ROSE-4610 file (N, C-alpha, C; in Angstrom, 1 decimal, always signed):
// ROSE-4610
residu = [M/M/M/S/S/S/T/T/T/I/I/I/F/F/F/H/H/H/L/L/L/S/S/S/F/F/F/P/P/P/V/V/V/G/G/G/N/N/N/L/L/L/P/P/P/E/E/E/T/T/T/K/K/K/H/H/H/F/F/F/Y/Y/Y/I/I/I/E/E/E/G/G/G/L/L/L/G/G/G/C/C/C/E/E/E/A/A/A/G/G/G/R/R/R/E/E/E/G/G/G/K/K/K/G/G/G/S/S/S/L/L/L/I/I/I/L/L/L/N/N/N/L/L/L/G/G/G/G/G/G/H/H/H/Q/Q/Q/L/L/L/V/V/V/A/A/A/H/H/H/V/V/V/V/V/V/E/E/E/Y/Y/Y/P/P/P/I/I/I/S/S/S/P/P/P/Q/Q/Q/Q/Q/Q/G/G/G/I/I/I/Y/Y/Y/P/P/P/S/S/S/H/H/H/F/F/F/G/G/G/L/L/L/T/T/T/F/F/F/E/E/E/T/T/T/E/E/E/A/A/A/E/E/E/W/W/W/E/E/E/A/A/A/T/T/T/L/L/L/M/M/M/R/R/R/A/A/A/K/K/K/E/E/E/K/K/K/G/G/G/L/L/L/T/T/T/F/F/F/Y/Y/Y/Q/Q/Q/Q/Q/Q/P/P/P/K/K/K/H/H/H/R/R/R/F/F/F/K/K/K/G/G/G/D/D/D/R/R/R/I/I/I/E/E/E/H/H/H/R/R/R/T/T/T/F/F/F/F/F/F/L/L/L/Q/Q/Q/D/D/D/P/P/P/F/F/F/A/A/A/N/N/N/L/L/L/L/L/L/E/E/E/F/F/F/K/K/K/Y/Y/Y/Y/Y/Y/V/V/V/Y/Y/Y/S/S/S/S/S/S/A/A/A/V/V/V/F/F/F/K/K/K/E/E/E/V/V/V/Q/Q/Q/Y/Y/Y/S/S/S/K/K/K/V/V/V/G/G/G/E/E/E]
num = [1/1/1/2/2/2/3/3/3/4/4/4/5/5/5/6/6/6/7/7/7/8/8/8/9/9/9/10/10/10/11/11/11/12/12/12/13/13/13/14/14/14/15/15/15/16/16/16/17/17/17/18/18/18/19/19/19/20/20/20/21/21/21/22/22/22/23/23/23/24/24/24/25/25/25/26/26/26/27/27/27/28/28/28/29/29/29/30/30/30/31/31/31/32/32/32/33/33/33/34/34/34/35/35/35/36/36/36/37/37/37/38/38/38/39/39/39/40/40/40/41/41/41/42/42/42/43/43/43/44/44/44/45/45/45/46/46/46/47/47/47/48/48/48/49/49/49/50/50/50/51/51/51/52/52/52/53/53/53/54/54/54/55/55/55/56/56/56/57/57/57/58/58/58/59/59/59/60/60/60/61/61/61/62/62/62/63/63/63/64/64/64/65/65/65/66/66/66/67/67/67/68/68/68/69/69/69/70/70/70/71/71/71/72/72/72/73/73/73/74/74/74/75/75/75/76/76/76/77/77/77/78/78/78/79/79/79/80/80/80/81/81/81/82/82/82/83/83/83/84/84/84/85/85/85/86/86/86/87/87/87/88/88/88/89/89/89/90/90/90/91/91/91/92/92/92/93/93/93/94/94/94/95/95/95/96/96/96/97/97/97/98/98/98/99/99/99/100/100/100/101/101/101/102/102/102/103/103/103/104/104/104/105/105/105/106/106/106/107/107/107/108/108/108/109/109/109/110/110/110/111/111/111/112/112/112/113/113/113/114/114/114/115/115/115/116/116/116/117/117/117/118/118/118/119/119/119/120/120/120/121/121/121/122/122/122/123/123/123/124/124/124/125/125/125/126/126/126/127/127/127/128/128/128/129/129/129/130/130/130/131/131/131/132/132/132/133/133/133/134/134/134/135/135/135/136/136/136/137/137/137/138/138/138/139/139/139/140/140/140]
x = [+136.2/+137.2/+136.5/+136.6/+136.1/+137.3/+137.1/+138.2/+137.7/+138.6/+138.3/+139.3/+138.9/+139.7/+140.6/+141.8/+142.8/+143.2/+143.3/+143.7/+144.5/+145.7/+146.6/+146.5/+146.4/+146.3/+147.0/+147.4/+148.1/+147.2/+147.6/+146.9/+148.0/+147.5/+148.5/+148.7/+147.7/+147.8/+146.7/+146.9/+145.9/+144.7/+144.9/+143.6/+142.5/+142.9/+141.9/+141.4/+142.3/+141.9/+140.8/+141.0/+140.1/+138.7/+138.8/+137.6/+136.8/+137.4/+136.6/+136.1/+137.0/+136.7/+136.0/+136.3/+135.7/+134.4/+134.6/+133.5/+132.5/+133.1/+132.2/+131.6/+132.4/+131.9/+131.4/+131.9/+131.5/+132.4/+133.6/+134.5/+135.0/+135.3/+135.8/+137.3/+137.9/+139.4/+140.0/+141.1/+141.9/+143.2/+144.3/+145.6/+146.0/+146.8/+147.3/+148.8/+149.6/+151.0/+151.4/+152.6/+153.1/+152.6/+152.6/+152.2/+151.2/+150.4/+149.4/+148.3/+147.2/+145.9/+145.2/+144.7/+143.9/+142.4/+141.6/+140.2/+139.4/+138.2/+137.3/+136.2/+136.2/+135.2/+134.3/+133.1/+132.2/+132.8/+133.7/+134.3/+135.5/+136.0/+137.3/+138.3/+139.6/+140.7/+141.3/+141.2/+141.9/+143.1/+144.2/+145.3/+145.7/+145.5/+145.9/+147.4/+148.2/+149.6/+149.9/+150.5/+150.9/+152.1/+152.0/+153.1/+153.6/+154.9/+155.5/+155.4/+155.2/+155.1/+153.7/+153.6/+152.3/+151.4/+150.2/+149.2/+148.5/+148.7/+148.0/+146.7/+145.6/+144.4/+144.4/+143.8/+143.7/+142.6/+142.7/+141.7/+140.6/+139.5/+138.4/+138.4/+137.5/+137.3/+138.3/+138.9/+139.8/+141.2/+142.2/+142.1/+141.8/+142.0/+141.9/+140.7/+140.0/+139.0/+138.7/+138.1/+137.7/+136.4/+135.8/+134.5/+133.8/+132.5/+131.7/+130.5/+130.2/+129.0/+128.0/+126.9/+125.9/+125.0/+124.5/+123.6/+122.2/+121.9/+120.5/+120.5/+119.5/+119.4/+119.2/+118.6/+118.5/+119.9/+120.8/+122.2/+122.8/+122.7/+123.3/+122.7/+121.4/+120.7/+121.1/+121.3/+121.7/+123.1/+124.0/+125.4/+125.3/+124.5/+124.3/+123.8/+122.8/+122.2/+123.3/+124.1/+125.1/+126.2/+126.6/+127.5/+127.0/+125.8/+125.1/+125.1/+124.6/+124.5/+125.8/+126.9/+128.2/+129.0/+128.4/+129.0/+130.2/+130.2/+131.4/+131.4/+132.5/+132.6/+132.3/+131.3/+130.8/+131.7/+132.3/+133.1/+132.1/+131.2/+130.0/+128.8/+127.8/+126.5/+125.8/+124.9/+124.2/+123.6/+123.7/+123.1/+122.6/+121.8/+121.2/+121.8/+122.6/+123.3/+122.7/+122.7/+122.3/+120.9/+120.0/+118.6/+118.0/+117.3/+116.7/+117.6/+118.9/+119.8/+120.0/+120.5/+120.9/+122.0/+122.7/+123.8/+123.4/+122.1/+121.6/+122.1/+122.5/+122.9/+122.8/+122.9/+122.9/+124.3/+124.8/+126.2/+126.4/+127.4/+127.9/+129.4/+130.1/+131.5/+131.8/+132.6/+133.1/+134.6/+135.1/+136.5/+137.0/+138.0/+138.5/+139.4/+139.9/+140.7/+142.0/+142.4/+143.7/+143.5/+142.3/+142.0/+141.8/+141.7/+141.3/+139.8/+139.4/+138.0/+137.4/+136.2/+135.5/+134.2/+133.8/+132.6/+131.7/+130.4/+129.4/+128.3/+128.1/+127.0/+126.2/+125.0/+124.0/+123.5/+123.7/+123.2/+121.8/+120.9/+119.5/+119.5/+120.4/+120.5/+121.8/+121.9/+123.1/+124.1/+123.5/+124.3/+125.2/+124.9/+125.8/+127.1/+127.3/+128.6/+129.7/+129.5/+130.5/+130.1/+128.8/+128.3/+127.9/+126.8/+126.3/+127.5/+128.3/+129.5/+129.1/+127.9/+127.5/+127.5/+127.6/+127.7/+129.1/+129.4/+130.8/+131.0/+129.9/+129.9/+130.5/+131.6/+132.3/+132.6/+132.0/+132.3/+131.5/+132.0/+131.3/+131.1]
y = [+125.5/+126.2/+127.6/+127.9/+129.2/+130.1/+131.3/+132.3/+133.6/+134.3/+135.7/+136.6/+137.9/+138.9/+139.5/+139.9/+140.5/+141.8/+142.8/+144.1/+144.7/+145.2/+145.9/+147.4/+148.3/+149.7/+150.5/+151.7/+152.5/+153.3/+153.4/+154.2/+155.0/+156.0/+156.8/+156.3/+155.7/+155.1/+154.1/+153.2/+152.2/+152.6/+153.5/+153.9/+154.5/+155.4/+156.0/+154.9/+154.0/+152.9/+152.1/+151.7/+150.9/+151.7/+153.0/+153.7/+153.7/+154.0/+154.0/+152.6/+151.7/+150.4/+149.4/+149.4/+148.5/+149.2/+150.3/+151.0/+151.6/+152.1/+152.8/+151.8/+151.1/+150.2/+148.9/+148.5/+147.2/+146.0/+146.4/+145.3/+144.5/+143.3/+142.4/+142.5/+142.7/+142.8/+141.4/+141.3/+140.1/+140.3/+139.7/+139.9/+141.3/+141.7/+143.1/+143.0/+143.7/+143.8/+145.2/+145.5/+146.9/+147.9/+147.6/+148.6/+148.1/+147.1/+146.6/+145.9/+145.9/+145.3/+144.6/+143.4/+142.7/+142.9/+143.2/+143.5/+142.6/+142.2/+141.4/+142.4/+142.7/+143.5/+142.6/+142.3/+141.4/+140.1/+139.5/+138.2/+138.3/+139.5/+139.7/+140.3/+140.0/+140.4/+141.7/+142.7/+144.0/+144.0/+144.5/+144.7/+146.2/+146.8/+148.2/+148.3/+149.0/+149.1/+150.6/+150.8/+152.2/+152.6/+153.7/+154.3/+155.6/+155.8/+157.0/+158.2/+158.0/+159.1/+159.7/+160.9/+161.6/+160.9/+160.6/+160.1/+161.2/+161.3/+162.4/+162.0/+162.8/+162.4/+162.5/+161.6/+161.7/+162.6/+163.1/+164.0/+163.3/+163.0/+162.3/+160.8/+160.0/+158.6/+157.7/+158.2/+157.3/+157.8/+157.0/+155.6/+154.6/+155.0/+153.9/+154.1/+153.0/+152.9/+151.4/+151.1/+149.7/+149.7/+148.5/+148.5/+147.2/+147.2/+146.0/+146.3/+145.2/+145.2/+144.2/+144.7/+143.9/+143.1/+142.0/+141.1/+141.6/+142.3/+142.8/+144.3/+145.0/+146.4/+146.7/+145.7/+145.9/+145.9/+145.1/+145.1/+146.4/+146.9/+148.2/+149.3/+149.3/+150.4/+150.3/+149.1/+148.9/+149.5/+149.3/+149.9/+151.4/+151.9/+153.3/+153.9/+153.3/+153.8/+153.8/+152.7/+152.6/+153.7/+153.9/+155.0/+156.3/+156.6/+157.9/+157.9/+156.8/+156.8/+157.0/+156.4/+156.5/+157.8/+158.6/+159.9/+159.7/+158.7/+158.5/+159.6/+159.9/+160.9/+160.4/+161.0/+160.7/+161.5/+160.8/+161.4/+161.8/+160.9/+161.1/+160.6/+161.4/+161.0/+159.9/+159.2/+158.1/+158.6/+157.8/+158.2/+156.9/+157.1/+156.1/+156.3/+155.4/+155.6/+154.7/+155.2/+154.5/+153.9/+154.7/+154.3/+153.8/+152.7/+152.1/+151.3/+151.3/+150.4/+149.1/+148.1/+146.8/+147.0/+148.1/+148.3/+149.3/+149.5/+150.4/+149.9/+150.9/+150.6/+151.8/+151.5/+152.5/+152.5/+153.7/+153.7/+154.9/+154.8/+155.9/+155.6/+156.7/+156.6/+157.2/+156.5/+157.0/+157.3/+158.2/+158.4/+158.1/+157.3/+157.0/+158.2/+158.2/+159.3/+159.5/+158.6/+158.7/+158.9/+159.3/+159.6/+158.4/+157.2/+156.0/+156.1/+155.8/+155.9/+154.5/+154.4/+153.1/+153.3/+152.4/+152.5/+151.3/+151.6/+150.5/+150.6/+149.5/+149.5/+148.3/+148.5/+147.4/+147.6/+146.5/+146.5/+145.9/+146.6/+146.1/+144.7/+144.6/+143.3/+142.7/+141.6/+141.0/+140.7/+140.6/+140.3/+141.5/+142.7/+143.8/+143.8/+142.9/+142.8/+142.4/+141.3/+140.8/+140.6/+140.8/+140.6/+141.9/+141.9/+143.1/+143.8/+143.0/+143.6/+144.5/+144.5/+145.4/+146.9/+147.1/+148.5/+148.9/+150.1/+150.6/+151.5/+151.8/+152.7/+152.0/+152.6/+152.1/+153.3/+153.5/+154.7/+155.9/+157.1/+158.3/+158.6]
z = [+62.2/+63.0/+63.4/+64.6/+65.1/+65.3/+64.9/+65.0/+65.6/+66.2/+66.7/+66.1/+66.0/+65.5/+66.6/+66.2/+67.2/+66.6/+67.5/+67.1/+68.3/+67.9/+68.9/+68.5/+69.5/+69.3/+70.4/+70.1/+71.1/+72.0/+73.3/+74.3/+75.1/+75.8/+76.6/+78.0/+78.5/+79.9/+80.1/+81.1/+81.4/+82.2/+83.1/+83.9/+83.0/+82.1/+81.1/+80.2/+79.8/+78.9/+79.6/+80.8/+81.6/+81.7/+82.0/+82.2/+81.0/+79.8/+78.6/+78.1/+78.1/+77.5/+78.4/+79.7/+80.6/+81.3/+81.9/+82.6/+81.5/+80.5/+79.4/+78.5/+77.7/+76.7/+77.3/+78.4/+79.0/+78.5/+78.0/+77.7/+78.9/+78.7/+79.8/+79.8/+80.9/+81.0/+81.0/+80.3/+80.3/+81.1/+80.6/+81.2/+81.1/+82.1/+82.2/+82.5/+81.7/+82.0/+82.4/+82.5/+82.9/+82.0/+80.7/+79.7/+78.7/+79.1/+78.1/+78.8/+78.1/+78.7/+77.5/+77.8/+76.9/+77.2/+76.2/+76.3/+75.4/+75.9/+75.1/+74.6/+73.3/+72.7/+71.8/+72.3/+71.5/+71.1/+72.0/+71.7/+70.9/+70.7/+69.9/+70.8/+70.5/+71.4/+71.0/+71.8/+71.7/+72.6/+72.2/+73.1/+73.1/+74.2/+74.3/+74.8/+74.1/+74.4/+74.7/+75.9/+76.2/+75.4/+74.8/+74.0/+74.7/+74.5/+75.1/+74.1/+72.8/+71.9/+71.9/+71.5/+71.4/+70.3/+70.7/+69.7/+69.1/+67.8/+67.0/+66.5/+66.6/+66.0/+64.5/+63.8/+62.4/+62.0/+60.7/+60.2/+59.6/+60.3/+59.8/+60.3/+59.8/+60.2/+59.4/+58.4/+57.6/+57.7/+57.7/+57.3/+58.4/+59.6/+60.7/+61.6/+61.9/+62.9/+63.1/+64.2/+64.4/+65.2/+65.3/+66.0/+65.8/+65.9/+65.8/+64.8/+64.1/+63.3/+64.0/+64.4/+65.1/+64.2/+64.7/+63.9/+64.0/+65.1/+65.3/+65.6/+65.3/+65.5/+67.0/+67.7/+69.2/+69.9/+69.4/+70.0/+69.7/+68.5/+68.1/+69.0/+69.2/+70.0/+71.4/+71.9/+73.3/+73.5/+72.6/+72.7/+72.6/+71.7/+71.6/+72.9/+73.5/+74.7/+75.8/+75.9/+76.9/+76.7/+75.5/+75.2/+75.7/+75.4/+75.9/+77.4/+78.0/+79.5/+80.2/+79.6/+80.2/+79.8/+79.0/+78.7/+77.8/+76.9/+76.0/+75.0/+74.4/+73.4/+72.0/+71.4/+70.1/+69.1/+68.2/+67.1/+66.0/+65.7/+64.8/+65.4/+65.4/+66.0/+65.2/+65.8/+65.0/+63.7/+62.7/+61.4/+60.7/+59.8/+58.9/+57.5/+57.1/+55.8/+54.7/+53.5/+52.3/+52.4/+52.9/+53.1/+51.8/+51.9/+50.7/+49.8/+50.1/+49.3/+50.1/+49.4/+50.0/+51.0/+51.0/+51.9/+53.0/+53.2/+54.2/+55.6/+56.4/+57.8/+58.7/+60.0/+61.0/+61.6/+61.9/+62.4/+63.4/+64.2/+65.0/+65.3/+65.6/+65.9/+67.3/+68.1/+69.4/+69.2/+70.1/+70.2/+71.6/+71.7/+73.0/+73.5/+74.7/+75.2/+74.5/+73.6/+72.9/+71.4/+71.0/+69.6/+68.7/+69.3/+68.5/+68.2/+67.0/+66.6/+66.5/+67.0/+67.0/+66.3/+65.4/+64.7/+65.1/+65.3/+65.7/+64.6/+64.0/+62.9/+62.9/+62.3/+62.1/+60.6/+59.8/+58.5/+58.4/+57.7/+57.6/+56.9/+55.9/+55.2/+55.5/+56.1/+56.5/+55.3/+54.2/+53.0/+52.7/+53.2/+52.9/+53.6/+54.6/+55.3/+54.3/+53.5/+52.6/+51.2/+51.0/+49.6/+49.0/+48.2/+47.6/+46.8/+46.2/+45.5/+44.3/+43.9/+42.8/+43.2/+44.5/+45.0/+45.2/+44.8/+44.9/+46.1/+46.8/+47.9/+49.1/+49.6/+50.8/+51.6/+52.7/+53.5/+53.0/+53.4/+53.2/+51.7]
C-alpha cells in the first residue's frame, strides 16, 4: 500500500500562499476553493486554509513545523539553492547538526508569509529517520 502524508495549515490569503509555495518552493497546485488551496509538496498533500483570525508566530521552531526529509544530499542542496534564488525567508540558516553521530544531518528552516515554519533536512545515515533509538537527541 502506498500512502502520502496530509497536512492542513492556516494562511492569511491565497495570493501570498501561491507566491511562496508555488513560485518559491515549486509546489504543484491542486484544487482551489474560495478559501483553500491544495498543494503538492514532494508528493505529499498540503491544504492551505485561509483563516480570518490573526496568525501569531510561535517563539522558536517548536512545537510546530513541517517540511521534507530528502533521501539525497543533492536534493537537499537543490532545494536550498532554490530557496535562496527565489528570495524566500530563512527562519534558520543552513546548518550541520550532530556531526559525527549516526543522527548527523543538514537542515534549514524557512518561514512562509503567515509565520508557518518549514524544515528541510538530509540525514547522512538514512537509519536516523526512524531508527538509531539509542540516541535521545531530538531537535535542538
